[in-house]
C-alpha positions as CSV (number, residue, x, y, z in Angstrom):
1,M,15.2,84.4,-41.8
2,V,18.5,85.9,-42.8
3,R,21.1,86.5,-40.2
4,K,22.3,90.0,-39.4
5,L,25.5,91.0,-41.2
6,K,28.6,91.5,-39.1
7,F,30.6,94.7,-39.1
8,H,33.3,93.6,-41.6
9,E,30.6,92.2,-44.0
10,K,28.8,95.5,-44.0
11,K,32.0,97.3,-44.7
12,L,32.8,95.1,-47.6
13,L,29.3,95.6,-49.1
14,K,29.7,99.4,-49.1
15,K,32.5,99.0,-51.6
16,V,30.5,96.9,-54.0
17,D,28.0,98.6,-56.4
18,F,25.3,96.1,-57.4
19,I,23.5,98.5,-59.7
20,S,26.0,99.3,-62.3
21,W,28.6,96.7,-63.2
22,N,31.5,97.6,-65.5
23,V,31.0,94.5,-67.6
24,D,27.2,95.0,-68.1
25,N,27.0,98.6,-69.4
26,N,23.8,98.5,-67.4
27,L,23.1,102.2,-67.3
28,H,23.2,102.6,-71.1
29,E,21.1,99.5,-71.5
30,L,18.5,100.8,-69.0
31,K,18.4,104.2,-70.7
32,I,17.7,102.7,-74.1
33,M,15.2,100.2,-72.8
34,K,13.3,103.1,-71.1
35,K,13.5,105.4,-74.1
36,Y,12.0,102.8,-76.5
37,G,9.7,101.0,-74.1
38,V,11.5,97.7,-74.2
39,Q,9.9,95.6,-71.5
40,R,12.1,92.5,-71.6
41,R,15.8,92.5,-71.3
42,E,16.0,89.5,-73.5
43,D,14.7,91.6,-76.4
44,Y,17.4,94.1,-75.9
45,T,20.1,91.5,-75.8
46,K,18.7,89.9,-78.9
47,Y,18.8,93.3,-80.7
48,N,22.4,93.7,-79.6
49,K,23.3,90.2,-80.9
50,L,21.6,90.9,-84.3
51,S,23.3,94.3,-84.7
52,R,26.7,92.6,-83.9
53,Q,26.0,90.0,-86.6
54,V,25.0,92.8,-89.1
55,R,28.3,94.6,-88.4
56,E,30.3,91.3,-88.7
57,L,28.6,90.5,-92.0
58,A,29.4,94.0,-93.3
59,R,33.0,93.6,-92.3
60,R,33.3,90.2,-94.1
61,I,31.8,91.7,-97.3
62,K,34.3,94.6,-97.1
63,E,37.1,92.1,-96.9
64,L,36.3,90.6,-100.3
65,D,38.0,91.8,-103.4
66,V,36.6,95.0,-104.8
67,K,36.3,93.7,-108.3
68,D,34.7,90.4,-107.3
69,P,31.1,90.2,-108.8
70,F,30.0,88.3,-105.7
71,R,30.9,91.2,-103.5
72,L,28.8,93.6,-105.6
73,E,25.8,91.2,-105.5
74,A,26.1,90.5,-101.8
75,T,26.5,94.2,-101.0
76,N,23.4,95.1,-103.0
77,Q,21.3,92.4,-101.4
78,F,22.6,93.2,-97.9
79,L,21.9,97.0,-98.3
80,E,18.5,96.3,-99.8
81,K,17.6,94.0,-96.9
82,L,18.8,96.5,-94.2
83,H,17.0,99.4,-96.0
84,S,13.7,97.5,-96.4
85,M,13.9,96.6,-92.7
86,G,14.4,100.3,-91.9
87,L,17.7,99.9,-90.2
88,I,19.7,102.2,-92.5
89,P,18.3,105.4,-94.1
90,T,19.7,104.9,-97.7
91,K,21.3,102.1,-99.8
92,R,24.3,104.3,-100.6
93,S,27.2,102.6,-98.8
94,L,28.2,99.6,-96.9
95,A,29.6,101.9,-94.2
96,L,26.0,102.6,-93.1
97,A,25.9,99.0,-91.9
98,D,28.5,99.8,-89.3
99,D,26.1,102.2,-87.6
100,V,23.5,99.6,-87.0
101,N,23.0,99.0,-83.3
102,A,20.4,97.8,-80.8
103,S,18.7,101.3,-81.0
104,S,18.2,100.8,-84.7
105,F,16.1,97.7,-84.0
106,C,14.3,99.5,-81.2
107,R,13.3,102.3,-83.5
108,R,11.4,99.7,-85.7
109,R,9.3,98.4,-82.8
110,L,5.5,98.9,-83.2
111,P,5.0,101.3,-80.3
112,V,7.8,103.6,-81.6
113,V,6.3,103.5,-85.1
114,M,2.9,104.4,-83.6
115,V,4.4,107.4,-81.9
116,R,6.1,108.5,-85.1
117,N,2.8,108.1,-87.0
118,R,1.1,110.3,-84.3
119,M,-1.2,107.4,-83.2
120,S,0.0,107.9,-79.7
121,E,1.8,110.7,-77.8
122,R,4.2,108.4,-75.9
123,V,5.6,104.9,-76.2
124,K,4.1,103.6,-72.9
125,P,0.4,104.2,-73.9
126,A,1.2,102.8,-77.4
127,T,2.5,99.7,-75.7
128,T,-0.7,99.4,-73.7
129,F,-2.9,99.9,-76.8
130,I,-1.0,97.1,-78.5
131,E,-1.3,94.7,-75.6
132,Q,-5.0,95.4,-75.4
133,G,-5.5,94.5,-79.1
134,H,-6.4,97.9,-80.5
135,V,-3.8,97.9,-83.2
136,R,-3.4,95.9,-86.4
137,V,-0.7,95.8,-89.0
138,G,-2.3,95.0,-92.3
139,P,-5.1,92.5,-91.6
140,E,-3.5,91.0,-88.6
141,V,-4.1,92.2,-85.0
142,V,-0.8,92.5,-83.2
143,T,-0.6,92.1,-79.4
144,D,3.2,91.9,-79.1
145,P,4.9,95.3,-78.6
146,A,8.2,93.7,-79.8
147,F,6.8,93.4,-83.3
148,L,9.3,94.9,-85.8
149,V,7.7,97.0,-88.5
150,T,9.4,97.1,-91.9
151,R,9.2,100.1,-94.2
152,Q,6.6,98.5,-96.4
153,M,4.3,97.7,-93.5
154,E,4.6,101.2,-91.9
155,D,1.7,102.5,-93.9
156,F,-0.6,99.6,-92.8
157,V,-0.4,100.3,-89.1
158,T,-4.0,101.2,-88.1
159,W,-6.6,100.8,-85.3
160,T,-8.7,97.7,-85.4
161,D,-12.3,98.1,-86.7
162,T,-13.8,97.4,-83.3
163,S,-11.5,99.6,-81.3
164,K,-13.0,102.3,-79.1
165,I,-10.0,104.5,-79.6
166,R,-10.6,104.5,-83.4
167,K,-14.2,105.6,-82.8
168,H,-13.0,108.4,-80.5
169,V,-10.5,109.6,-83.1
170,L,-13.1,109.5,-85.8
171,D,-15.6,111.4,-83.6
172,Y,-13.0,114.0,-82.8
173,N,-12.1,114.5,-86.4
174,E,-15.8,114.5,-87.3
175,M,-15.1,111.7,-89.9
176,R,-17.3,109.0,-88.4
177,D,-19.4,107.3,-91.0
178,D,-23.2,106.8,-90.6
179,F,-22.7,103.1,-90.8
180,D,-20.4,103.2,-87.8
181,L,-23.0,105.1,-85.8
182,L,-25.2,102.0,-85.9
183,D,-22.8,100.1,-83.6
């Protein structure tokens, strides 16, 4: 049992907002988590930390001498890595690395890629399909919605062979094979 609050305690609690703290940036965080279907706050904080490290590394590369051959090699490798992960649209400039944020990582999550590939209408059902084991990336069945899909793996996101959803899609498109009808 918890004791009843006294008048002055109630009055003090009215002045404190427990939902949005100035330090947390909680409302923005919740908005991003809801938009991209991030279920665990630890994932979002991890994406924030990674994006901060990317921006820090870009800043350190920029500080090197322009004529230094190491800077050119490091810039090319860094931009190639960010582009292949799908965090930046092109490999043109190191300034694009400054725009990498937690949302960039969230856009590469498997449910968001499924919505972009028109495998699902919304992120929430896509997350459910992944957790139930209906989706594979390449030969591997993925059950973690936090799986980050690279540009090369984007084309290999498909339904599993035994998935009922795959069968419904094939029936709808009238593309179901005679061999599949035996099952």
